[in-house]
C-alpha positions as a Markdown table, in Angstrom:
| # | Residue | x | y | z |
|---|---|---|---|---|
| 1 | Met | 74.4 | 28.1 | 47.2 |
| 2 | Asn | 76.0 | 30.5 | 44.8 |
| 3 | Leu | 79.5 | 31.6 | 44.0 |
| 4 | Asp | 79.1 | 34.9 | 45.8 |
| 5 | Arg | 78.1 | 33.2 | 49.0 |
| 6 | Ile | 81.0 | 30.8 | 48.7 |
| 7 | His | 83.4 | 33.7 | 48.4 |
| 8 | Ser | 81.8 | 35.4 | 51.3 |
| 9 | Ile | 82.2 | 32.3 | 53.5 |
| 10 | Leu | 85.8 | 31.8 | 52.5 |
| 11 | Asn | 86.7 | 35.5 | 53.1 |
| 12 | Asn | 84.9 | 35.8 | 56.4 |
| 13 | Lys | 86.5 | 34.6 | 59.7 |
| 14 | Glu | 83.1 | 33.8 | 61.2 |
| 15 | Lys | 82.0 | 30.1 | 61.3 |
| 16 | Ser | 79.4 | 29.1 | 58.7 |
| 17 | Asp | 77.7 | 25.7 | 58.8 |
| 18 | Val | 77.8 | 24.4 | 55.3 |
| 19 | Phe | 76.3 | 21.0 | 54.3 |
| 20 | Tyr | 76.3 | 18.6 | 51.4 |
| 21 | Asp | 73.9 | 15.7 | 51.3 |
| 22 | Glu | 72.9 | 16.2 | 55.0 |
| 23 | Arg | 76.6 | 16.1 | 56.0 |
| 24 | Pro | 78.6 | 19.0 | 57.4 |
| 25 | Val | 81.6 | 20.0 | 55.2 |
| 26 | Trp | 84.4 | 22.5 | 55.0 |
| 27 | Ile | 85.2 | 24.1 | 51.7 |
| 28 | Gln | 88.8 | 23.5 | 50.7 |
| 29 | Gly | 88.7 | 25.4 | 47.3 |
| 30 | Ile | 86.6 | 26.3 | 44.3 |
| 31 | Asn | 87.1 | 26.0 | 40.6 |
| 32 | Asp | 84.4 | 27.4 | 38.3 |
| 33 | Asp | 81.1 | 25.8 | 39.4 |
| 34 | Met | 82.8 | 23.0 | 41.5 |
| 35 | Ala | 84.0 | 23.0 | 45.1 |
| 36 | Lys | 86.4 | 20.6 | 46.8 |
| 37 | Val | 85.0 | 19.8 | 50.2 |
| 38 | Gly | 86.1 | 17.8 | 53.1 |
| 39 | Phe | 83.6 | 16.1 | 55.3 |
| 40 | Ile | 83.8 | 17.0 | 59.0 |
| 41 | Asp | 82.9 | 13.5 | 60.2 |
| 42 | Asn | 85.8 | 11.7 | 58.4 |
| 43 | Phe | 88.7 | 12.3 | 56.1 |
| 44 | Glu | 86.7 | 11.9 | 52.9 |
| 45 | Glu | 87.1 | 14.6 | 50.2 |
| 46 | Lys | 84.8 | 15.2 | 47.3 |
| 47 | Asp | 84.4 | 17.5 | 44.3 |
| 48 | Val | 80.8 | 18.8 | 44.3 |
| 49 | Tyr | 78.8 | 21.4 | 42.4 |
| 50 | Ile | 78.5 | 24.7 | 44.3 |
| 51 | Gln | 74.8 | 24.7 | 43.8 |
| 52 | Asp | 74.5 | 21.4 | 45.8 |
| 53 | Leu | 76.0 | 23.1 | 48.9 |
| 54 | Tyr | 73.7 | 24.7 | 51.4 |
| 55 | Glu | 73.5 | 26.3 | 54.8 |
| 56 | Arg | 70.9 | 25.2 | 57.3 |
| 57 | Asn | 68.2 | 27.8 | 58.0 |
| 58 | Leu | 67.6 | 27.8 | 61.7 |
| 59 | Tyr | 64.4 | 29.6 | 61.3 |
| 60 | Asn | 62.5 | 27.0 | 59.2 |
């Protein structure tokens, strides 16, 4: 994922399914090339590289 797509997700009211390491996350904030994410399945938070976030492609 790239920074432009992150900004698009954060500024859009539509739901986007974002994943990190096969786990669904929500983006809490960004700082340069890092994003703070919270995991949907528990209360864990983590700083990850934006490039390591991805959206599932339903057509593959």
